Steps between C-alpha positions, in 0.01 A plus 500: 500500500480165678597417857868409540419220746185330373465648148140605567372810322230585755669807648354763730618860537617539859413833664790742516759675286860436403650804666778570249329385179130570467484323163541164679210313658506252789360164394383216723441151364147389584612138478814480719522846664835612359540880490711655224540807282328531165832532314869423562624689195655778710757257645778453244817291521724779636233653726646393835861551391437870451314587822166451327344403831605840642394713205849497348672661799690292756400583861764629742652183646497593871133600476421179312670289768316690772169440321557124480656456847187375676424238235867401472519440874168310511615269222844456657355405839251260337768323292802534729512134601444378144791716379749402771822379334315437173508651152235766422394669177263799507326537163412862421699617801441871435734715706622191690388576855399139564831367363702733721326341799515145358881527474513494880388136520513343153799320354426665164258791445464609138236671289353561157404855406431637152557863605851557362560831683516326838817299433729761660292488820516119506878505452541746789307264727684186387190337349509289185195588291443350156318691229321201347405137550733410214800619704414256778434219254852547361648490851335165578410617852227343714334658805339362815257792519371728224282796592277716281341785695236698309646404163269234349212746458725707267556211257292450186569123506559407866464123441799494263716711730417293809594186307826666394578596859437145618793382288732677745360324809701230674318165531368594843474871420202727562354792307326769710266728304323806645236691304234765572153351545196562283287441811636802693231596755494860376389368161278205584365558853492878543465569125686825546464700176799727564726200558371326184603808302847504658628146549485370142825578318609447140805304623282239675376289212337239726345482846464157659312364797577170673281303258630652177860483622450132579366453146807680363736260677302198378585611146874495576725199552506570874333401824312749719592444866296775670344843461481751785321835529696810607375851578772750412302813584361544854153585623587873515553495122158344439324740735661795321384371163147458633495842668708714262518301175877546488817289546758540776281443806764279663724810502248779566313305767799312637374562855247225422769247410534214745675165446235309692212676324655460155579131556141438607366691199728299269373173653137602452557600137709189431226271631275634223772529235472881494860609560685725255774242433548126456822303528555146376757221520570299186747219436599240245261207475622199692558179308253229604 
């Protein structure tokens, strides 16, 4: 198995386990640093259409929306100005929490979601959600802003899909991509064994850091504008992992949560590239 980005075959086994499939290993390219699973064979063509990401059972929608609320609101506040009176497409929109918010300010707010059993929910909320890229191609639509939040890491060939998405950008359009980071402090700074045996998931085929994500974009037909580091989980979560070796510290130790403290912690981690998430802006290359 060679590296998807640089084609090198000098691969290391990263410490940790894939929590839901112990037959998979976590590989790290010694040449470029890309992290990926040892096999993608468990992801078939209909996998995401049939709730494969959720073990075949669709989560209860109100609980799903509640679970994504914090991220949906963070993304909405971050992109609110960019979306104002413009057309937006959310690729891999999941249960649609971000789109429900985007409708408040965008001229058009639409999505793409392979999960077929969500269409009734989308119809009830007045959201147009396509089931494939081909549907949009047939419509001839273009968008000022396309978002892909925690989707690219699920794709076996992200370069091809990003190039396909770019075809739906307006000339001055922007593609915003958010992915979990391979440089998460719990993995690379604290080297927390319990976390390394929990965080890797069979649905996450790749993990990028700022450098490998930049390399990914260089292999597309697009231009990388910027990459930022985001810390989704607060200091209380990290302290709980270090003390108890378990998830959920931001809930169990919520008395330690503080906006000022968490913002400072995020800034410190971001300065060293050790946040749990990265977000990037990509656009069509400008003609010279």
